N, C-alpha and C positions, 0 to 999 in steps of 0.2 A: 253152325247147325242148331245150336241151342240158344233159346232165349229164356228169360226167367219170368215167372208169374207168381203172384201171391194172392190170387183170388180165393176168397173163402166160400165154403158151402153155406147153406142156410143155417146149419148148426154151428158155424164158426170154425169148422175144422177144414183143413186142406186134405184132399183125397188123391192118392196116386191112381192113375187110370190103368196102370199095369197090374199092380198087386192088390189094389183096393184098400190099402192100409191108410189110416188117418196119419197125418203128418203134423208135427208141432207147428203152430202158427209162425214161429220164429225161423223155420227152415223154408227156404225157397225151393220150388219145384222147377225142373227143366221143362220147357214147353217145346215139344218136338212135333212140329206140324199140327198143333192144336191139342196134343195129348200131354197131360201133366204126368211127369215121371219122377218118382222120389229118388233120393240120393242112393239108397241101397239097390234100387233097380238099375241105376246107371253105373254102379261100381263095377270095375273090371275084376275078373278072376284071372288066375294065372294058367288056366287050362281051358281047352275047347270043351264046351258043354254040348249036349244034344241040341240040335236045331240052331246052333250058332252059325253065322255065315263065315265063309273062308274065301280068300282070294290069293292068287300067286302072282298077279300082275297089276293089281289095283284098278282093273277095268271090268273084269268079270267076277261076279260074286255067286257063290254056291251055298246051298243049304242042303245038307244030307246028300251031297253028290249031284244035286240037280241045279242047273243054272237058274238063278232066281232074278238076276239083274245083269244086263250087259250095258256098261257105261262107257264103252270104247270111244264113242263119238261125243262124249259130254265133257264139259269142264268139271273141275272138282266141285264147284258150287252146285251145278246141275245134278251131278252124280249123288251128292249128299242129299239134295232135295228128293231125287228119285228113290233113294234108299229109304228115306223117311216115309214117303208115300206107300212104298211096298210094305213097310213095317206097320204102318197105320192100317192098311187094308187087311193084313194078317192079324192085327191086334196082338202083335208079339214084337218085342224089342230086343233082339238078340245082340250079343257082342259080335264084332266083326274082327276076324283074325287074318293077318298076312302070313303066309307060309313061304319062307324063303327057298331059294334053289337048293339050300343045304338041309331043308326040312325043319328049320327053326321056326317057332311060332311067336309072333309079336302082335299086340293089340294094334288094330288098324284105325287110323283117323283120316278123314278127308282133308 
């Protein structure tokens, strides 16, 4: 889902599209469907934050209890691309969490 990019701005600094912070030229940014995202914005936390996405089946993804993406008929690659497009449209890149049938929470990856 992620590619890397090292394009510089006119001032010679890299800028994260999520938080707007300048990033050292030595650090690569992840390119998520055309958006540069710095390492700190990509880092996982160990708890669900407000507006994070959740799933209990890996097919339907919810944000604040509302169905945000139904990837039931998609391959993992299509679902990852669809998730990236929804996030780009929202201009918000939340963590995605899998909630097991026992209620345990784990970071979700496609």
